[in-house]
N, C-alpha and C positions, 0 to 999 in steps of 0.2 A: 564802496566798500563791497558790496555784493558782487560786483563785477570782478573785483581784485580776488575774491576768494573762490569765486566759480572758475576762473580760468587761468589764474597765474599762481605759481609757488613764490611767495614773497621773500626777497633776500632780508637779512636783518635791517640793513639800511633803509630798505623800502618801508619795513614795518616801522621803524622809528620815524621816518618822516610822516607816515599817515597819522600816527599819534601826536606829532609836533609837540613832543616833549611831555605830554601828560601821561606819566607812567603811574600805575596802581601799586602802592606800597603797603605793607602791614609789617610793622616791627623791621626787623632785618631783611624781610622777604620783598622781592621786587618782582612783579609779575613778567614773564616773558612777553616781549612785545607781541609775538605772534599769536600767543595764547589770549593776549588782551584784546587784540582785534576780533578774534573768534568769539570770545566772550561778549564783547560789546555787540558785535553783530546779531548773535542770538538773542540777547537782551532787546535789540531794537525792533525785531519781529515779533515779539511775544505781546500779548496783551495781558497785563498783570492780572492774576486771579481768574484768568480764561482758560478753559481747557478743551479743545475742539472735540468732535466725537471721535471715538476710539479709531475708526479706520484712518481718519485725516492725522491723528496724532502719531499712529504707528507709522504711517506713511512720512511723516516729517522726519523721523529717526533715520529712515532708509535713505532719503534724499540728502540729507545732511553728511551721512557717511559716504554716499556716491560723490559727492561735491568735494570733501574735504579729506579722504582717505585715498593713500595710494593704491593702484590697482593690485589685486591679488597676484602673487607670482604664479608663473606655470608649474604645475606638479604633474608627476606620472600618474596620479590616481586622485581623483575627487568623485566621490560616489554617494549618492543619497541611500539610505537605508532604513529601515523601520526596527525598532526594538520594543519588545513586549513591555507592557506598563501596567499599572493598577487600574487605569481606565481605558485601556485601549493601547493600539501601537503608539509609540513616540517617534516621531520623525527626528533623524539624525543625519549627519554627513561626515563622511570619513575623507580625511585628507593625509596625503603620504607621497614623498618624493620617490619612494620605489614603487615599481610596477607590480612585482610579485607580492606574494602573500605570506613570505617567511615571517615567523613571529617577530614583531617590531615593539619596543617601548612605547606605551599609549598615554596619552592624556585625554580624560573625559573634560571638554569644556562646557562651561555653563555661562552663558551670555548675559550681560547686563541689560538695563533698560527699566528699572523700577519695578520688575515683576510684572510689567504692564506693556511695555515695548520690547522690541528686539526679537530677532529671529535668525534663522541660518544666513539670511542675506546681510544682515547689519554687521555681523561679525565674521564675514566670509574672508575678508582679506586678513584679518588679525589671525585667524586660525590657519590660514594657508602659510602665512609667514612664520609662525610658531612651528608648524611642521617642517617646513624647509630648513630653517636655521637651527633648530633643535634636534634635527634628524630623528623625529618621533612620528608616530601616527597620532593625529588629533582626530578626536570624535565630538563633533559639536552636537549637544542636546537640546532639541526644540522643546521644552517642556511647557506644559499648560500655563496660560497666563491670566493674571487677574484683569479685571473683575469678574470675568465669566467663570472662574475657576479660583476661588480663593484659597488662601493658607488653609491647610498645609499641601495643596494639590501639588504646587511646583517642586516642594521639596521631595514628596512621594515620586515623583517622576524621576528627578535627579538621582535620588537613591536606588530606584530600581534600575535605572540605565547603568548605574556604576556597578551594581551587582551583577547584572547581566554581562557586562565587560569582563568582570572577574571570572564568571563561570563559563560564558559562553564566547568570549572574545575571540578564542582562536578561530572561530568560523569566518571571521572578517580579517585575520592576520594580527591580531594583537597578542604581545606577550603578556599573558595574565599574571605573571610574577612580578613585572615592573609596569605600574599603574599609577598615575597621577591625577590629579585633579587641579583646574585651574578655573577662574572666572573674574570677571570685573564687575563692580560696584553690586548690584542685586545677584550677580553670578559669584561674586566674591564670598557673599553671604551664603549662598547655596554650596560653594565649595567647602566653605569652613564647617558647615551644618552635617555634609555628607561624611566628612572626617570624623565628626564627633559621633555620628550615627553607626559608622563602620566599628569604631572602637567600643561602643557600648553594646552593639548587636551581635558580636561574634563574627563580624566579616573582616577579612584582611584589610588593614588600614592601608591607604594610598602610600606610594613610596615617598612623594613629598606633595606639598600643596603650595600653589600660587595664588595670592589673594591680591587682585588690583584694585586699588581704592575701595576696599570692601565695607559694606554697610553691615555692621555686626551688633548694633544695640539700638533699639527703638525707643530709648529714652530721649534721644535726640538733645542731650544736655552737656554736651562737651563745649570746651573753649571755642573750638572752631565752628561748631554749630551755631553759637552766638555772635561771634566775631563776622562770620560770613552769611548771616540770616539773609542778606541781599546779594549773596555771591552769584557767580556767573555759572551758567548751564542748570544747577539745581538750588536754586534759592529755598529758603525754608518752605515757603508756601507749597512749592512743587513737591518737596520731599514729604511733607505732611499728606498732600494730595496723594501721592504714589501709595503712602502707609495706608491711608483709608481705603483705597482699592483693594490692596493686597490683605490686610487683616480682616478677621470676621468680627472684632471688637477688641475693646480695652485689654481683656485678660490675655489675648495672644501676644501682647508687647512682652510678657514675661516668659513665654514659652522658649526654651532653649532652642528650639528649631527655627525660631523667629530671631531671636537675640543671642546668638552663641556665646558672646562675650560674657553673659550672665552664669555661664556654667561654673559651678564650684570649684573644679579642677580641670586643668587642661593637660594632665599626665598622661602619656600614652598617645599623644597626638604625633603626626608625621611631622618631619622638618619643614619649615615654612620659608618662602619669600613673600614679603608683604610690600607693595608698592604704594606710596601716597603721593597726593599733589598738595604743594603749599597752600593753595588757593580754593580748596576744596573743603565744604563743610564736614566730610567724612574724614578728614585728615587725622583727627584725634583718636577716632574710635579705632582706625586702623593700627596707629601706633600702640594704643592701649592693648589691643590684641597681641601685638608682637611682644610687647611686655609681659602679658600673663602667659603666653607660651614660654617664654623665656624662665619665667618664676618656677614653671612646672617642669624645667629640664628639658625643654625642647630646643633644638638647634634653629635660629631664626637668622635670616638676612632681611634688614629693613632697609628699604631705599625711598626716601623722599626726594621728590623732584620739587624743590621749593618755590620755583616759578611757574609751575603749572596749574591748570584746571581740572575739573573733574572731566573725564572722557577723552583726554588728550590722547592715550593709546590708539584710540580709533579713529584719529583725524590727522593722519601722518602727513598728509600732503600740505595742509595748512600749518601744522605744528610739528617740525621735524623731531622735536625731543620725543615724541611718540614713538618713533622708530627706534631711538636710542634705547628707551625704557623696554621696547619689544625685544631688542637683541640681548639685553641684559637678562631678560626673563628666559629667553632661549639658550643662553649660554648656562644659566642656573639649572633648567631642567635638563640639558644635555649632559652636563657633569654629574647631577644627582641620578639620573637614569642609567648612567653608564658605570656607576660606582660598584 
């Protein structure tokens, strides 16, 4: 199976033959066979309860994406920059299909990885595809990671980067009047938090927000968290470990900058697209955030991919529905930013 994943883009029939009829089901949901192969492969190479040293752990994510994600498309402009931050310069990367610096609608992208893993390389392909298909500039933000930098360091970096793009973004070709935020998993959390901080802090709110399987509540007490405690990619023991690395202590769980779903009101938030995966422990909190936004009068597009697992948007070579989701996100962003 490892050889298949590393060197072959499996067809649906090939994936089904490898599974030999053993499909994973939960209620009416049936796991996508390609997602199941990826998930079972990841389970097979992990030792339950063991977390390798941080350099190795971070390299594992880079390797996984290298093997399982389609290469980044060619763009006229890919440029590494530095953005002033609260603890020094924040590395960032600019993606654009345009070579010139005429002001362009811009998306600040915050990567996933449990606040512990992830960097400009792990999300290089995803950010490049979003820039190409949405016809926007994407600025990927390489915020400080835990456990070296505990909460709220990552939040502070992301909000500082967003404020800088709003005030100084024209220096890199950003249209400061059309500015969105997006992120996956931990990055979805940071995107939601940046939107809330902007609304409460007198900073212009984003034009829209895209939250891809976001983590928005550290209670970990939803139906999907319990049903998928032994789930693929991020089982419960791994989620708890990430939480312990990120937060300073128990009291941080209730901080709205960590658990944005706990905000008493989400009025005044920007329009949102929220993407979830049916076999992801984070599924129900993503749905709950969509529901809370709607109750507050915010326009929401909610899209569940019922057969998918966590991280599928970053694994498009092995799981083609990841590309489908990316194109839907790009279409949403393009329409919102041109409205």
